[in-house]
Phi, psi and omega in degrees: 000138183238155187260338183203174183220141179237130180253131157294164182250300184289124183083359183238284174283331178233118184274081186243012186304322181297320179294318178296321179298314181299318180293316181288329176299318179298315182288328178294326176295323179293324186275332185218009175079352175223149187281157172308138169275168179298319179295320177296320177303312184294320188266335187233357181245308184297128177081002183257160175284162176300323178298317178300314184295314181294321177299318178297318184293320184263354175078017177198166179294123184279155173295138181306324179295323178292318178301311182298317182299306183291323181297314181295320179295314181296314183291328176294319176298316180300312181295323177296322177298319179297315181297322182285343180245057187301325184293337178254000177269072184221162178291156186299158179305126179083353185293315182299314179299317181291318178296322176299319178298313181299317180295313182300326184260011176056036178275120181305139185205149173201180180242140175231104186232144175275009172293153179268173192302319181302318179288318179299317177299322177297315181296317181302317180285312187294322184256003180052050186295340179295346175298328189239338187237146166284111186301327181293342181269352179291130180256129183218174181286105182248013180092353181249349185255124176298150179291158173297142020269012173301146186279350192307316187295323180280330173296315180295320180296318177298319178298321178300329180270001184058039180233157171281147179307322182292346178267004185248151169259140173239138173249123186223157172240338186267143177301316180296326178290321177297317177297321178299313180296319178299313181296334179278350181082026179298141186290320181218129180246122178251125177265131176253123183273075182279327180229322179280163177282155177304324183301330181302325187266349189297330183257020177260107186303329183290341183278122180271330182209147175242128180235161175251342175202169188285347175294341185274356179280127179288118180294339184283359178283348181264151176302155183311116184288155176258111183290142176283153179288338182264000000 
């Protein structure tokens, strides 16, 4: 039985991996003349900070000014792509129903994303996240948190919920994110196959369950919920 849940956002609550890939492929060509491969995307882009990604591309720690410049340009392109594709800029299948369940039953919940503030602000507005989340509890890349697979982001998210990591469930799609949750001592890790095949996650010991949508999460994994009066 678990007391709370932490969601990664990109590729998890919002299936936007394709848009991020397209934006990063364009920028990787600018930085090194050839685009990210699919394997590079999986191993060096998903769940990482912009600084991590740029450092990998140029082969050294980048100047902060360079990181800011490229990151802002890339993320602006990404957000514009989301706005132009409004019919697909929606929460993942089953997410609204599941979030409604968590809210109704007072199950502690938050988001832990390596997205930066401009994108997080966009998500909060676009998806009306304040319906389900305490915005102050959302953990994002603020320049002080190491990128996944470092455990810091999930440790901090559990602290925001006033819970121990082992009392939390994490939902992730990225290999680096799964490693991050494992390194943080998270009690149960659920992999959502939003873009990757289910087979990718089958041989990862840290993964307790693999789902294709949020309807597949067993509500009984949480401690007996306290129903709201309203």
